[in-house]
N, CA, C and O atoms as a printed pandas DataFrame, in Angstrom:
     atom_number atom_name residue_name chain_id  residue_number  x_coord  y_coord  z_coord
0              1         N          MET        A               1   -9.774   14.009  -13.705
1              2        CA          MET        A               1   -9.740   14.539  -12.379
2              3         C          MET        A               1   -8.352   14.298  -11.788
3              4         O          MET        A               1   -8.098   13.263  -11.172
4              5         N          ASP        A               2   -7.475   15.255  -11.983
5              6        CA          ASP        A               2   -6.095   15.132  -11.541
6              7         C          ASP        A               2   -5.905   15.911  -10.241
7              8         O          ASP        A               2   -6.007   17.137  -10.225
8              9         N          ARG        A               3   -5.629   15.193   -9.156
9             10        CA          ARG        A               3   -5.437   15.844   -7.863
10            11         C          ARG        A               3   -3.992   15.669   -7.415
11            12         O          ARG        A               3   -3.361   14.648   -7.687
12            13         N          SER        A               4   -3.492   16.661   -6.738
13            14        CA          SER        A               4   -2.117   16.576   -6.254
14            15         C          SER        A               4   -2.039   15.669   -5.025
15            16         O          SER        A               4   -3.062   15.315   -4.438
16            17         N          ASP        A               5   -0.830   15.301   -4.648
17            18        CA          ASP        A               5   -0.631   14.430   -3.484
18            19         C          ASP        A               5   -1.117   15.063   -2.193
19            20         O          ASP        A               5   -1.632   14.370   -1.316
20            21         N          ASN        A               6   -0.959   16.367   -2.068
21            22        CA          ASN        A               6   -1.350   17.035   -0.834
22            23         C          ASN        A               6   -2.854   17.007   -0.608
23            24         O          ASN        A               6   -3.304   16.962    0.537
24            25         N          GLU        A               7   -3.634   17.032   -1.676
25            26        CA          GLU        A               7   -5.087   17.008   -1.537
26            27         C          GLU        A               7   -5.584   15.637   -1.091
27            28         O          GLU        A               7   -6.595   15.537   -0.396
28            29         N          ARG        A               8   -4.880   14.590   -1.485
29            30        CA          ARG        A               8   -5.262   13.236   -1.108
30            31         C          ARG        A               8   -4.699   12.844    0.253
31            32         O          ARG        A               8   -5.113   11.837    0.828
32            33         N          GLY        A               9   -3.776   13.617    0.761
33            34        CA          GLY        A               9   -3.178   13.287    2.042
34            35         C          GLY        A               9   -1.961   12.392    1.906
35            36         O          GLY        A               9   -1.433   11.923    2.914
36            37         N          GLY        A              10   -1.503   12.145    0.695
37            38        CA          GLY        A              10   -0.365   11.261    0.499
38            39         C          GLY        A              10    0.951   11.997    0.375
39            40         O          GLY        A              10    1.972   11.369    0.094
40            41         N          GLY        A              11    0.967   13.296    0.572
41            42        CA          GLY        A              11    2.177   14.069    0.385
42            43         C          GLY        A              11    2.990   14.267    1.652
43            44         O          GLY        A              11    3.696   15.266    1.789
44            45         N          ARG        A              12    2.898   13.335    2.565
45            46        CA          ARG        A              12    3.666   13.455    3.804
46            47         C          ARG        A              12    5.144   13.251    3.532
47            48         O          ARG        A              12    5.533   12.474    2.660
48            49         N          LEU        A              13    5.948   13.955    4.287
49            50        CA          LEU        A              13    7.386   13.779    4.167
50            51         C          LEU        A              13    7.820   12.586    5.002
51            52         O          LEU        A              13    7.384   12.431    6.143
52            53         N          PHE        A              14    8.661   11.759    4.450
53            54        CA          PHE        A              14    9.155   10.591    5.163
54            55         C          PHE        A              14   10.379   10.997    5.972
55            56         O          PHE        A              14   11.332   11.559    5.433
56            57         N          GLN        A              15   10.344   10.709    7.261
57            58        CA          GLN        A              15   11.496   10.995    8.102
58            59         C          GLN        A              15   12.149    9.688    8.505
59            60         O          GLN        A              15   11.475    8.708    8.824
60            61         N          ARG        A              16   13.457    9.692    8.484
61            62        CA          ARG        A              16   14.216    8.500    8.832
62            63         C          ARG        A              16   13.985    8.148   10.313
63            64         O          ARG        A              16   13.941    9.033   11.167
64            65         N          ARG        A              17   13.840    6.842   10.605
65            66        CA          ARG        A              17   13.640    6.401   11.990
66            67         C          ARG        A              17   14.882    6.654   12.808
67            68         O          ARG        A              17   16.005    6.413   12.367
68            69         N          ARG        A              18   14.657    7.143   14.003
69            70        CA          ARG        A              18   15.749    7.387   14.934
70            71         C          ARG        A              18   16.315    6.054   15.413
71            72         O          ARG        A              18   15.540    5.141   15.695
72            73         N          PRO        A              19   17.623    5.907   15.515
73            74        CA          PRO        A              19   18.158    4.635   16.030
74            75         C          PRO        A              19   17.878    4.498   17.527
75            76         O          PRO        A              19   17.780    5.495   18.244
76            77         N          CYS        A              20   17.753    3.277   17.979
77            78        CA          CYS        A              20   17.457    3.018   19.381
78            79         C          CYS        A              20   18.641    3.440   20.246
79            80         O          CYS        A              20   19.773    3.011   20.026
80            81         N          ARG        A              21   18.361    4.281   21.223
81            82        CA          ARG        A              21   19.400    4.811   22.111
82            83         C          ARG        A              21   20.064    3.706   22.928
83            84         O          ARG        A              21   21.270    3.752   23.174
84            85         N          PHE        A              22   19.291    2.729   23.342
85            86        CA          PHE        A              22   19.812    1.661   24.178
86            87         C          PHE        A              22   20.631    0.653   23.374
87            88         O          PHE        A              22   21.563    0.051   23.907
88            89         N          CYS        A              23   20.296    0.465   22.103
89            90        CA          CYS        A              23   21.095   -0.419   21.247
90            91         C          CYS        A              23   22.448    0.217   20.926
91            92         O          CYS        A              23   23.467   -0.473   20.895
92            93         N          LEU        A              24   22.461    1.525   20.690
93            94        CA          LEU        A              24   23.706    2.214   20.357
94            95         C          LEU        A              24   24.662    2.291   21.536
95            96         O          LEU        A              24   25.849    1.995   21.398
96            97         N          GLU        A              25   24.149    2.687   22.696
97            98        CA          GLU        A              25   24.996    2.908   23.865
98            99         C          GLU        A              25   25.224    1.640   24.682
99           100         O          GLU        A              25   26.066    1.631   25.579
100          101         N          LYS        A              26   24.490    0.574   24.387
101          102        CA          LYS        A              26   24.534   -0.660   25.169
102          103         C          LYS        A              26   24.273   -0.381   26.648
103          104         O          LYS        A              26   24.840   -1.030   27.527
104          105         N          ALA        A              27   23.409    0.591   26.902
105          106        CA          ALA        A              27   23.090    0.985   28.275
106          107         C          ALA        A              27   21.949    0.121   28.811
107          108         O          ALA        A              27   20.961   -0.098   28.110
108          109         N          PRO        A              28   22.074   -0.364   30.029
109          110        CA          PRO        A              28   20.974   -1.149   30.604
110          111         C          PRO        A              28   19.829   -0.243   31.048
111          112         O          PRO        A              28   20.040    0.914   31.410
112          113         N          ILE        A              29   18.628   -0.784   31.013
113          114        CA          ILE        A              29   17.454   -0.048   31.484
114          115         C          ILE        A              29   17.213   -0.489   32.924
115          116         O          ILE        A              29   16.910   -1.654   33.182
116          117         N          ASP        A              30   17.348    0.443   33.853
117          118        CA          ASP        A              30   17.219    0.127   35.268
118          119         C          ASP        A              30   16.038    0.904   35.849
119          120         O          ASP        A              30   15.944    2.118   35.667
120          121         N          PHE        A              31   15.150    0.217   36.539
121          122        CA          PHE        A              31   13.970    0.889   37.080
122          123         C          PHE        A              31   14.326    1.850   38.212
123          124         O          PHE        A              31   13.508    2.693   38.580
124          125         N          LYS        A              32   15.528    1.738   38.767
125          126        CA          LYS        A              32   15.943    2.633   39.853
126          127         C          LYS        A              32   16.512    3.956   39.336
127          128         O          LYS        A              32   16.736    4.882   40.115
128          129         N          ASP        A              33   16.743    4.044   38.033
129          130        CA          ASP        A              33   17.299    5.260   37.428
130          131         C          ASP        A              33   16.149    6.176   36.988
131          132         O          ASP        A              33   15.713    6.131   35.838
132          133         N          ALA        A              34   15.673    6.997   37.911
133          134        CA          ALA        A              34   14.506    7.839   37.652
134          135         C          ALA        A              34   14.789    8.888   36.581
135          136         O          ALA        A              34   13.896    9.224   35.803
136          137         N          GLY        A              35   16.003    9.408   36.525
137          138        CA          GLY        A              35   16.348   10.417   35.524
138          139         C          GLY        A              35   16.236    9.886   34.107
139          140         O          GLY        A              35   15.743   10.580   33.218
140          141         N          LEU        A              36   16.688    8.668   33.893
141          142        CA          LEU        A              36   16.598    8.038   32.573
142          143         C          LEU        A              36   15.139    7.793   32.202
143          144         O          LEU        A              36   14.729    8.064   31.073
144          145         N          LEU        A              37   14.360    7.286   33.144
145          146        CA          LEU        A              37   12.964    6.963   32.854
146          147         C          LEU        A              37   12.141    8.213   32.572
147          148         O          LEU        A              37   11.220    8.168   31.756
148          149         N          ARG        A              38   12.454    9.329   33.229
149          150        CA          ARG        A              38   11.699   10.566   33.010
150          151         C          ARG        A              38   11.874   11.113   31.603
151          152         O          ARG        A              38   11.019   11.854   31.120
152          153         N          ASN        A              39   12.981   10.757   30.931
153          154        CA          ASN        A              39   13.175   11.173   29.532
154          155         C          ASN        A              39   12.127   10.549   28.612
155          156         O          ASN        A              39   11.866   11.066   27.526
156          157         N          PHE        A              40   11.530    9.446   29.043
157          158        CA          PHE        A              40   10.568    8.728   28.211
158          159         C          PHE        A              40    9.148    8.863   28.728
159          160         O          PHE        A              40    8.284    8.050   28.399
160          161         N          LEU        A              41    8.900    9.892   29.541
161          162        CA          LEU        A              41    7.557   10.188   30.032
162          163         C          LEU        A              41    7.162   11.590   29.586
163          164         O          LEU        A              41    8.012   12.471   29.460
164          165         N          THR        A              42    5.874   11.791   29.350
165          166        CA          THR        A              42    5.374   13.127   29.018
166          167         C          THR        A              42    5.237   13.932   30.301
167          168         O          THR        A              42    5.483   13.419   31.393
168          169         N          GLU        A              43    4.843   15.191   30.168
169          170        CA          GLU        A              43    4.637   16.039   31.345
170          171         C          GLU        A              43    3.526   15.485   32.235
171          172         O          GLU        A              43    3.536   15.676   33.451
172          173         N          ARG        A              44    2.582   14.807   31.620
173          174        CA          ARG        A              44    1.459   14.255   32.381
174          175         C          ARG        A              44    1.758   12.883   32.965
175          176         O          ARG        A              44    0.933   12.328   33.690
176          177         N          GLY        A              45    2.917   12.332   32.661
177          178        CA          GLY        A              45    3.306   11.052   33.234
178          179         C          GLY        A              45    3.057    9.853   32.345
179          180         O          GLY        A              45    3.211    8.718   32.795
180          181         N          ARG        A              46    2.681   10.067   31.114
181          182        CA          ARG        A              46    2.432    8.953   30.201
182          183         C          ARG        A              46    3.737    8.495   29.555
183          184         O          ARG        A              46    4.666    9.285   29.384
184          185         N          ILE        A              47    3.800    7.218   29.201
185          186        CA          ILE        A              47    4.976    6.672   28.539
186          187         C          ILE        A              47    4.935    7.106   27.074
187          188         O          ILE        A              47    3.912    6.969   26.403
188          189         N          VAL        A              48    6.058    7.629   26.590
189          190        CA          VAL        A              48    6.153    8.111   25.203
190          191         C          VAL        A              48    6.142    6.904   24.265
191          192         O          VAL        A              48    6.856    5.934   24.517
192          193         N          PRO        A              49    5.348    6.939   23.187
193          194        CA          PRO        A              49    5.286    5.800   22.272
194          195         C          PRO        A              49    6.597    5.567   21.513
195          196         O          PRO        A              49    7.428    6.464   21.364
196          197         N          ARG        A              50    6.741    4.371   21.059
197          198        CA          ARG        A              50    7.955    3.922   20.380
198          199         C          ARG        A              50    8.255    4.727   19.115
199          200         O          ARG        A              50    9.417    5.023   18.837
200          201         N          ARG        A              51    7.241    5.080   18.359
201          202        CA          ARG        A              51    7.462    5.813   17.111
202          203         C          ARG        A              51    7.998    7.212   17.358
203          204         O          ARG        A              51    8.622    7.798   16.473
204          205         N          ILE        A              52    7.765    7.757   18.547
205          206        CA          ILE        A              52    8.263    9.084   18.889
206          207         C          ILE        A              52    9.612    8.997   19.594
207          208         O          ILE        A              52   10.518    9.775   19.298
208          209         N          SER        A              53    9.750    8.054   20.526
209          210        CA          SER        A              53   11.002    7.948   21.289
210          211         C          SER        A              53   12.137    7.373   20.449
211          212         O          SER        A              53   13.303    7.677   20.701
212          213         N          GLY        A              54   11.816    6.549   19.459
213          214        CA          GLY        A              54   12.845    5.964   18.609
214          215         C          GLY        A              54   13.410    4.666   19.142
215          216         O          GLY        A              54   14.393    4.161   18.599
216          217         N          ASN        A              55   12.822    4.111   20.187
217          218        CA          ASN        A              55   13.301    2.849   20.735
218          219         C          ASN        A              55   12.915    1.683   19.848
219          220         O          ASN        A              55   11.919    1.736   19.126
220          221         N          CYS        A              56   13.726    0.617   19.911
221          222        CA          CYS        A              56   13.346   -0.608   19.211
222          223         C          CYS        A              56   12.282   -1.318   20.053
223          224         O          CYS        A              56   12.044   -0.940   21.200
224          225         N          MET        A              57   11.659   -2.321   19.497
225          226        CA          MET        A              57   10.551   -2.987   20.174
226          227         C          MET        A              57   10.993   -3.620   21.485
227          228         O          MET        A              57   10.300   -3.515   22.497
228          229         N          ARG        A              58   12.129   -4.266   21.466
229          230        CA          ARG        A              58   12.633   -4.943   22.667
230          231         C          ARG        A              58   12.879   -3.949   23.803
231          232         O          ARG        A              58   12.455   -4.174   24.937
232          233         N          HIS        A              59   13.558   -2.864   23.494
233          234        CA          HIS        A              59   13.891   -1.897   24.534
234          235         C          HIS        A              59   12.675   -1.082   24.977
235          236         O          HIS        A              59   12.616   -0.644   26.126
236          237         N          GLN        A              60   11.711   -0.874   24.089
237          238        CA          GLN        A              60   10.478   -0.184   24.491
238          239         C          GLN        A              60    9.717   -1.029   25.513
239          240         O          GLN        A              60    9.160   -0.497   26.474
240          241         N          ARG        A              61    9.695   -2.339   25.302
241          242        CA          ARG        A              61    9.023   -3.226   26.253
242          243         C          ARG        A              61    9.746   -3.222   27.590
243          244         O          ARG        A              61    9.108   -3.174   28.642
244          245         N          GLU        A              62   11.088   -3.272   27.555
245          246        CA          GLU        A              62   11.864   -3.225   28.798
246          247         C          GLU        A              62   11.642   -1.904   29.525
247          248         O          GLU        A              62   11.520   -1.871   30.749
248          249         N          LEU        A              63   11.593   -0.826   28.764
249          250        CA          LEU        A              63   11.377    0.496   29.339
250          251         C          LEU        A              63   10.000    0.588   30.006
251          252         O          LEU        A              63    9.866    1.152   31.091
252          253         N          THR        A              64    8.994    0.036   29.356
253          254        CA          THR        A              64    7.638    0.042   29.902
254          255         C          THR        A              64    7.577   -0.713   31.226
255          256         O          THR        A              64    6.966   -0.245   32.187
256          257         N          VAL        A              65    8.209   -1.874   31.272
257          258        CA          VAL        A              65    8.239   -2.661   32.507
258          259         C          VAL        A              65    8.975   -1.892   33.601
259          260         O          VAL        A              65    8.540   -1.883   34.752
260          261         N          ALA        A              66   10.091   -1.245   33.248
261          262        CA          ALA        A              66   10.873   -0.486   34.221
262          263         C          ALA        A              66   10.071    0.691   34.772
263          264         O          ALA        A              66   10.118    0.962   35.972
264          265         N          VAL        A              67    9.333    1.394   33.904
265          266        CA          VAL        A              67    8.509    2.521   34.356
266          267         C          VAL        A              67    7.421    2.026   35.301
267          268         O          VAL        A              67    7.163    2.648   36.332
268          269         N          LYS        A              68    6.789    0.921   34.961
269          270        CA          LYS        A              68    5.724    0.385   35.811
270          271         C          LYS        A              68    6.262   -0.076   37.158
271          272         O          LYS        A              68    5.603    0.101   38.182
272          273         N          ARG        A              69    7.458   -0.668   37.164
273          274        CA          ARG        A              69    8.074   -1.066   38.434
274          275         C          ARG        A              69    8.408    0.157   39.282
275          276         O          ARG        A              69    8.157    0.171   40.487
276          277         N          ALA        A              70    8.975    1.180   38.651
277          278        CA          ALA        A              70    9.343    2.399   39.372
278          279         C          ALA        A              70    8.100    3.096   39.925
279          280         O          ALA        A              70    8.144    3.658   41.020
280          281         N          ARG        A              71    7.019    3.066   39.195
281          282        CA          ARG        A              71    5.768    3.650   39.692
282          283         C          ARG        A              71    5.248    2.863   40.892
283          284         O          ARG        A              71    4.774    3.439   41.871
284          285         N          HIS        A              72    5.344    1.556   40.800
285          286        CA          HIS        A              72    4.802    0.698   41.850
286          287         C          HIS        A              72    5.511    0.908   43.180
287          288         O          HIS        A              72    4.871    0.863   44.230
288          289         N          ILE        A              73    6.811    1.135   43.155
289          290        CA          ILE        A              73    7.538    1.349   44.407
290          291         C          ILE        A              73    7.808    2.831   44.667
291          292         O          ILE        A              73    8.656    3.182   45.488
292          293         N          ALA        A              74    7.074    3.698   43.956
293          294        CA          ALA        A              74    7.033    5.151   44.195
294          295         C          ALA        A              74    8.354    5.876   43.939
295          296         O          ALA        A              74    8.662    6.858   44.614
296          297         N          ILE        A              75    9.137    5.395   42.963
297          298        CA          ILE        A              75   10.320    6.150   42.548
298          299         C          ILE        A              75    9.911    7.294   41.643
299          300         O          ILE        A              75   10.445    8.400   41.736
300          301         N          ILE        A              76    8.946    7.013   40.754
301          302        CA          ILE        A              76    8.363    8.067   39.922
302          303         C          ILE        A              76    6.845    8.049   40.153
303          304         O          ILE        A              76    6.279    7.027   40.542
304          305         N          SER        A              77    6.209    9.173   39.913
305          306        CA          SER        A              77    4.776    9.265   40.169
306          307         C          SER        A              77    3.963    8.712   38.998
307          308         O          SER        A              77    4.440    8.647   37.865
308          309         N          PHE        A              78    2.737    8.318   39.295
309          310        CA          PHE        A              78    1.847    7.819   38.253
310          311         C          PHE        A              78    1.424    8.953   37.328
311          312         O          PHE        A              78    1.371    8.776   36.111
312          313         N          ALA        A              79    1.124   10.115   37.898
313          314        CA          ALA        A              79    0.708   11.278   37.119
314          315         C          ALA        A              79    1.246   12.523   37.792
315          316         O          ALA        A              79    1.368   12.580   39.016
316          317         N          GLU        A              80    1.564   13.509   36.991
317          318        CA          GLU        A              80    2.082   14.769   37.532
318          319         C          GLU        A              80    0.937   15.614   38.045
319          320         O          GLU        A              80   -0.182   15.544   37.537
320          321         N          GLU        A              81    1.225   16.406   39.049
321          322        CA          GLU        A              81    0.226   17.332   39.596
322          323         C          GLU        A              81    0.005   18.474   38.630
323          324         O          GLU        A              81    0.926   18.878   37.919
324          325         N          ARG        A              82   -1.202   18.995   38.599
325          326        CA          ARG        A              82   -1.492   20.135   37.725
326          327         C          ARG        A              82   -1.252   21.419   38.434
327          328         O          ARG        A              82   -1.444   22.489   37.855
């Protein structure tokens, strides 16, 4: 019983991980910078996961805290209107 990789689900293409934008640019994550934070939110207002955004673990955590702070003081909205 010889099955190809695609039938078993193991034939996925491996894509190289994106380097962390904040590590490369040495840019600080500031909760007052709404334009920067919106790059890491979906249309519905959710925080984009690390595997998609390409952030390292440290900067993803900092980004999450910054988004939550900005939401709390109403710089960015919790959810977008439909």
